[in-house]
C-alpha positions in Angstrom: 0.0 0.0 0.0 2.8 2.3 0.8 4.3 1.7 -2.6 1.0 2.5 -4.3 0.6 5.6 -2.3 4.1 6.7 -3.2 3.5 5.9 -6.8 0.2 7.9 -6.8 2.0 10.8 -5.2 4.7 10.7 -7.8 2.0 10.5 -10.6 0.2 13.5 -9.1 3.4 15.4 -8.8 4.3 14.6 -12.4 0.9 15.7 -13.6 1.1 18.9 -11.6 4.6 19.5 -12.9 3.4 19.0 -16.5 0.5 21.3 -15.9 2.8 24.0 -14.6 5.2 23.5 -17.5 2.3 23.8 -19.9 1.0 27.0 -18.3 4.6 28.4 -18.3 5.0 27.6 -22.0 1.7 29.3 -22.8 2.7 32.4 -20.8 6.1 32.4 -22.5 4.5 32.0 -25.9 2.1 34.9 -25.2 5.0 37.0 -24.0 7.0 36.2 -27.2 4.1 37.1 -29.5 3.2 40.5 -28.0 2.5 43.2 -30.5 5.4 45.7 -31.0 5.4 49.0 -32.8 6.5 49.2 -36.4 10.2 50.1 -36.6 10.7 53.7 -37.6 12.1 54.0 -41.1 14.9 56.5 -41.3 16.3 58.0 -44.5 19.0 60.6 -43.7 21.8 61.9 -45.9 24.9 63.6 -44.5 27.2 65.8 -46.5 29.9 68.5 -46.0 29.2 72.0 -47.2 32.4 73.7 -48.3 32.8 77.4 -49.1 35.2 80.3 -49.2 34.5 83.9 -48.3 31.2 84.9 -46.6 28.6 82.2 -45.9 25.8 84.4 -47.2 27.7 85.4 -50.4 30.5 82.9 -50.9 33.1 83.3 -53.6 32.8 79.5 -54.2 30.8 76.7 -52.6 29.9 73.0 -53.1 28.2 70.1 -51.3 30.3 66.9 -50.9 28.0 63.9 -50.3 29.2 61.6 -47.6 26.8 59.1 -46.2 23.2 57.9 -46.6 21.4 56.0 -43.8 18.7 53.9 -45.5 17.2 50.5 -44.7 19.1 50.5 -41.4 22.6 50.8 -43.1 25.1 53.5 -43.9 25.7 53.7 -47.6 28.2 55.8 -49.6 26.1 58.8 -50.8 28.4 59.4 -53.7 27.5 56.2 -55.5 24.1 55.1 -54.0 21.6 54.9 -56.8 23.6 57.1 -59.1 21.2 56.6 -62.1 22.2 59.1 -63.4 22.4 61.4 -60.3 23.1 60.0 -56.8 19.9 59.8 -54.7 21.4 62.3 -52.1 22.0 64.9 -54.8 18.6 65.0 -56.5 17.6 68.5 -57.6 15.3 70.0 -55.1 16.8 68.2 -52.0 17.0 70.5 -49.1 19.9 70.2 -46.6 20.1 71.7 -43.2 23.5 73.2 -42.3 24.2 72.4 -38.6 26.8 73.1 -35.9 26.8 70.3 -33.3 23.2 69.5 -34.2 21.8 73.1 -34.2 20.5 74.4 -37.6 22.3 77.4 -39.1 20.5 77.6 -42.4 19.2 75.6 -45.4 20.8 74.7 -48.7 18.4 74.0 -51.7 20.2 71.9 -54.4 19.8 73.4 -57.8 22.0 71.1 -59.8 24.7 68.5 -59.4 27.8 67.6 -61.4 30.3 64.8 -61.6 33.7 66.2 -62.2 36.2 64.1 -64.1 39.8 65.3 -64.0 41.3 66.1 -67.4 44.6 64.3 -68.0 45.9 67.2 -70.0 44.9 69.9 -67.4 44.7 67.9 -64.2 43.2 69.7 -61.2 43.6 68.1 -57.8 40.5 67.4 -55.7 38.1 67.9 -58.6 37.0 64.3 -58.9 33.6 62.9 -58.0 30.0 64.1 -57.5 29.3 67.6 -56.1 26.1 69.4 -55.4 25.5 73.1 -55.9 22.6 75.2 -54.4 21.5 78.3 -52.7 22.1 79.0 -49.0 19.4 80.7 -47.0 19.6 81.9 -43.4 17.1 80.8 -40.8 14.2 83.2 -40.4 14.6 85.4 -37.3 12.2 84.6 -34.4 9.0 86.6 -34.4 8.9 89.4 -31.9 6.4 88.9 -29.1 3.6 91.5 -28.6 3.5 90.8 -24.9 4.4 93.7 -22.6 5.3 93.7 -19.0 2.6 95.1 -16.8 3.5 98.1 -14.7 0.9 97.6 -12.1 1.0 94.4 -10.0 -2.0 92.1 -10.1 -4.3 92.2 -7.0 -7.2 90.1 -5.8 -10.3 92.0 -4.8 -10.7 92.6 -1.1 -7.0 92.0 -0.4 -4.3 94.6 0.0 -0.7 93.4 -0.6 0.7 96.3 1.5 -1.6 96.0 4.6 -2.6 92.4 4.4 -2.6 92.0 8.1 -5.4 94.5 8.7 -9.1 93.8 8.4 -10.9 95.0 5.4 -14.5 95.8 4.7 -16.2 95.3 1.4 -19.8 95.7 0.3 -19.4 92.5 -1.7 -18.8 90.5 1.5 -21.7 88.4 2.6 -23.5 89.1 5.9 -22.4 86.9 8.7 -24.4 83.8 8.8 -26.4 84.6 5.7 -24.5 82.4 3.3 -25.1 84.9 0.5 -24.0 88.2 -0.9 -24.6 91.3 1.2 -27.0 94.0 0.2 -25.2 96.7 -1.8 -24.9 100.1 -0.1 -27.2 102.9 -1.2 -26.0 104.6 -4.3 -23.8 101.8 -5.4 -24.2 99.6 -8.5 -24.6 95.9 -7.9 -21.7 93.8 -9.1 -23.9 91.7 -11.4 -25.7 94.7 -13.0 -25.3 95.0 -16.8 -23.7 98.2 -18.2 -25.9 100.8 -19.7 -26.7 100.5 -23.4 -24.1 102.3 -25.5 -25.3 103.3 -29.0 -21.8 102.8 -30.4 -21.2 99.5 -28.6 -20.9 96.6 -31.2 -23.3 93.8 -30.8 -23.4 90.2 -32.1 -26.5 89.0 -33.8 -27.5 85.6 -35.1 -27.8 85.2 -38.9 -31.4 84.9 -39.8 -32.2 85.4 -43.4 -32.1 89.0 -44.6 -31.7 90.3 -41.1 -27.9 89.9 -41.4 -26.0 93.2 -40.8 -24.3 92.7 -44.1 -27.4 92.2 -46.2 -27.7 95.8 -47.0 -24.0 96.3 -48.0 -23.8 96.7 -51.8 -21.5 94.4 -53.8 -18.1 95.7 -54.5 -16.9 94.6 -57.9 -13.3 95.0 -56.9 -13.7 93.1 -53.6 -11.6 89.9 -53.7 -13.4 86.6 -53.1 -12.3 83.1 -52.4 -13.3 80.7 -55.0 -12.9 77.0 -55.5 -10.8 75.7 -58.4 -13.1 75.7 -61.4 -15.9 77.9 -59.9 -19.0 78.1 -62.1 -20.3 81.4 -63.4 -22.6 83.5 -61.2 -26.2 82.3 -61.1 -25.4 78.6 -61.6 -25.5 75.9 -59.0 -22.1 74.9 -57.5 -21.5 71.5 -55.9 -20.0 72.2 -52.5 -18.3 68.8 -52.3 -15.0 69.2 -54.3 -14.1 65.8 -55.6 -10.9 66.8 -57.4 -8.6 69.8 -57.3 -5.9 70.4 -59.9 -2.3 70.6 -58.9 -1.1 74.2 -58.2 1.9 73.5 -60.4 -0.3 72.8 -63.4 -0.9 76.5 -63.8 2.1 78.0 -65.6 0.9 81.5 -64.8 0.3 80.9 -61.1 2.4 83.4 -59.1 4.7 82.3 -56.3 5.9 84.2 -53.2 9.5 84.1 -52.3 12.3 86.5 -51.3 14.5 87.4 -54.2 15.0 84.8 -56.9 13.5 81.4 -56.5 16.0 78.5 -56.1 14.7 76.8 -59.2 15.4 79.9 -61.2 19.2 79.9 -60.5 21.6 78.7 -63.1 25.2 77.7 -63.0 26.3 81.2 -63.7 24.4 82.4 -60.6 26.1 79.9 -58.2 29.9 80.2 -57.8 31.4 76.8 -57.9 34.3 75.9 -55.6 37.2 74.2 -57.5 40.3 72.6 -56.2 41.1 72.6 -52.5 41.9 75.9 -50.8 44.2 76.2 -47.8 43.1 75.4 -44.3 42.7 79.1 -43.5 40.5 79.8 -46.5 38.3 76.7 -46.6 35.3 76.6 -44.4 33.3 73.4 -43.7 30.0 72.7 -42.1 27.9 69.5 -41.7 24.8 69.3 -44.0 21.9 67.0 -43.1 18.9 66.1 -45.2 16.1 64.0 -43.6 12.8 62.9 -44.9 11.2 63.8 -41.6 11.4 66.7 -39.3 12.9 65.6 -36.0 13.5 67.1 -32.6 16.7 69.1 -32.3 19.6 67.8 -30.2 22.4 70.0 -29.2 25.6 68.0 -29.0 27.9 70.9 -27.9 29.4 70.9 -24.5 29.9 74.5 -23.2 32.8 75.3 -20.9 32.0 75.9 -17.3 34.6 78.8 -17.2 37.9 79.8 -18.7 39.8 77.9 -16.0 38.2 74.6 -17.0 39.1 75.2 -20.7 42.7 76.1 -19.8 42.9 72.9 -17.7 41.6 70.7 -20.4 43.8 72.4 -23.0 46.9 71.8 -20.9 46.2 68.1 -20.6 45.5 67.8 -24.3 48.7 69.6 -25.1 50.7 67.1 -22.9 49.0 64.2 -24.7 49.8 65.8 -28.1 53.5 66.3 -27.3 53.8 62.8 -26.0 52.3 61.4 -29.2 54.7 63.6 -31.2 57.7 62.3 -29.3 56.6 58.7 -29.8 56.1 59.3 -33.5 59.5 60.9 -33.9 61.2 57.9 -32.1 59.3 55.3 -34.1 59.7 56.9 -37.5 63.2 58.3 -36.9 62.0 61.8 -37.7 64.4 64.5 -36.7 63.3 66.4 -33.6 63.4 70.2 -33.6 66.9 71.7 -33.1 67.8 72.4 -29.4 68.6 75.9 -28.4 72.2 76.8 -27.8 73.6 78.3 -24.6 72.9 81.9 -23.6 75.0 84.6 -25.1 78.1 85.4 -23.1 78.6 81.9 -21.8 82.3 80.9 -21.7 83.4 78.6 -24.5 86.0 75.9 -23.9 88.9 75.8 -26.3 91.4 73.1 -27.0 94.9 73.9 -25.6 97.7 74.4 -28.2 99.9 71.3 -29.0 103.0 70.9 -27.0 101.7 72.7 -23.9 101.7 70.4 -21.0 100.1 72.7 -18.5 96.4 73.1 -18.7 94.5 75.7 -17.0 91.7 74.4 -14.8 88.4 74.3 -16.6 85.9 76.9 -15.5 82.5 75.8 -14.5 80.0 76.8 -17.1 76.4 77.6 -16.6 74.0 74.7 -17.4 72.4 74.7 -20.7 68.7 75.5 -20.2 66.3 72.8 -21.3 64.7 73.3 -24.7 61.3 74.8 -24.5 58.4 72.6 -25.5 57.7 72.3 -29.2 55.4 75.0 -30.5 51.9 73.9 -31.5 50.3 76.0 -34.2 46.6 76.6 -35.0 45.3 74.8 -32.0 41.6 73.8 -31.9 39.8 72.4 -28.9 36.1 71.4 -29.1 33.9 69.8 -26.5 30.9 67.6 -27.2 28.2 65.5 -25.4 27.7 62.9 -28.0 24.6 61.3 -26.2 22.2 62.0 -23.4 24.1 61.4 -20.1 27.3 60.5 -22.0 30.8 61.4 -21.0 32.3 64.7 -22.2 34.3 64.3 -25.3 37.1 66.6 -26.4 38.8 66.9 -29.8 42.2 68.6 -30.1 44.2 69.3 -33.2 47.3 71.2 -34.1 50.4 71.2 -36.2 54.1 72.1 -35.9 56.2 74.5 -37.9 58.2 73.4 -40.9 57.7 71.8 -44.3 57.5 68.2 -45.4 58.8 65.8 -42.6 59.4 68.8 -40.4 55.7 69.7 -40.3 53.8 67.2 -38.2 50.0 67.0 -37.6 48.4 65.7 -34.4 44.8 65.0 -33.5 43.7 63.8 -30.1 40.2 62.6 -29.0 39.7 62.0 -25.3 36.8 61.4 -23.0 36.5 62.5 -19.4 35.7 59.7 -16.9 33.7 60.0 -13.7 36.9 60.9 -11.7 37.6 63.8 -14.1 40.6 62.2 -15.7 41.0 62.2 -19.5 41.2 58.9 -21.3 42.6 58.9 -24.9 40.1 57.3 -27.3 41.9 58.2 -30.6 45.2 59.8 -31.6 46.5 60.6 -35.0 50.1 61.8 -35.8 51.6 62.1 -39.3 54.0 64.4 -41.2 53.9 66.2 -44.5 56.0 63.5 -46.2 53.9 60.5 -45.2 50.3 61.6 -45.7 49.7 58.8 -48.2 50.6 56.3 -45.5 48.8 58.0 -42.7 46.4 60.7 -43.7 45.9 63.6 -41.3 42.5 63.9 -39.5 40.6 67.2 -39.8 37.5 67.4 -37.6 34.4 68.6 -39.4 31.9 68.4 -36.6 29.7 66.0 -34.6 26.6 64.7 -36.5 23.8 62.3 -35.9 24.1 60.3 -39.0 21.4 57.7 -38.1 18.8 59.9 -36.4 19.4 58.0 -33.2 20.1 61.0 -30.9 23.6 59.7 -30.7 26.3 61.7 -32.6 29.4 60.5 -34.3 32.5 62.5 -35.0 32.9 63.3 -38.7 36.5 63.6 -39.8 38.1 64.4 -43.2 41.1 62.1 -43.9 43.3 64.1 -46.1 46.2 62.4 -47.9 48.8 63.8 -50.3 46.5 64.0 -53.4 43.2 62.4 -52.2 40.8 62.5 -49.3 38.0 60.6 -47.6 35.4 61.2 -44.9 34.9 58.9 -42.0 32.5 58.6 -39.0 33.7 57.6 -35.6 31.6 56.4 -32.8 33.2 57.2 -29.4 31.9 55.2 -26.4 33.7 54.5 -23.1 37.0 56.1 -24.2 37.1 53.8 -27.3 36.6 54.9 -30.9 35.2 52.7 -33.7 35.1 53.7 -37.3 31.5 53.2 -38.4 31.7 54.5 -41.9 34.3 55.4 -44.5 33.5 57.1 -47.8 35.1 56.5 -51.2 38.3 58.2 -52.2 38.1 61.6 -53.9 41.2 62.7 -55.7 
């Protein structure tokens, strides 16, 4: 009997366990098949707008296509669907020029050209697709009509100055009455209506011919709103409009715009930028074109004060000089000449031959240590690449000289929770080895995937060619997420 009882207990336990497993499987299946929102489709193009001179009236300008985020992937905007014009450079595309995610203006593409270098008259850097358009500044914010009131607001029966004193009001209810007090003789009740004013406008209901406007004669010059294809006067008109012609179908339809419309510009009206000007003349700005209007995200990281900037700059300079020293030692590049001793220091001379006696050597002043290598055209920019992310700093500079003597350095660092800087990316090269290691020139931070997380957009410039690359920096580590094709 005991065995049968144990066996029955085991069978019940097994059945109970199976039931629990079945219920758990159903719950898991239900959890796995819950309804989710449709993934958002993002189509976003990123380019670099280059110009010389003034931004509003440049002496030369062009748009260089960089990346196109479509179907969840980053594509090369220079070659994606180039049939015959790349998808990112279609005429009429509007790009928004940004600084760290904040709009600075718009660029409406008028035409695009693919430049092919001529072997007989070769011009460097003019190879590939470029877009040309008209830049327009953002409209200034509208002025508010609100004015600050000169008299402070007060509540009836209260005095802000003597609020600790009792007050008497005819509008106060009699004690215990629960209602309003009887107004004093000679006063007007609060609920009384104002006396009729013959000039006071009134609102009347529309009832047939009693409308106030029924007696107004028709003005033949008075403009009226009409539907497209309105019938002549006196004929019945169907109030339900079933089809309306496109406004663009009317060739004589006027359009409102300031100055000349972008579609009316020609190649002669838009100065084209050719070649590659020097660093001091060439200006660059990120250009973003998105199929949907999205919320702005400011990726800039303002400085707390001048002291903080000086502190970060000093640390970045130390890292840059350490990287230069390591580069010189690895590549056997000559370091800058050391300074000689100060003027007036005694100079030791060799004693004449045959003279046995030597005068005791005089102690000379120690040669001062060479000053740190000068860093030219320093640039330091701070970013917050994501919500709650670590501050990211980008530093770039170059040394004096030409060829191997001129070296370029770029440092990207992130600040950890303890306030220390951790190097995420460093680039050092010289003028004679740009084809082996291109120098990195920061363009700006840009959200290339509409994910509210920005990447650093760099120009990789070699001796006779260049590329653009996106770097994702997270946890003091940089990963190259995109590299464009080579433009010569």
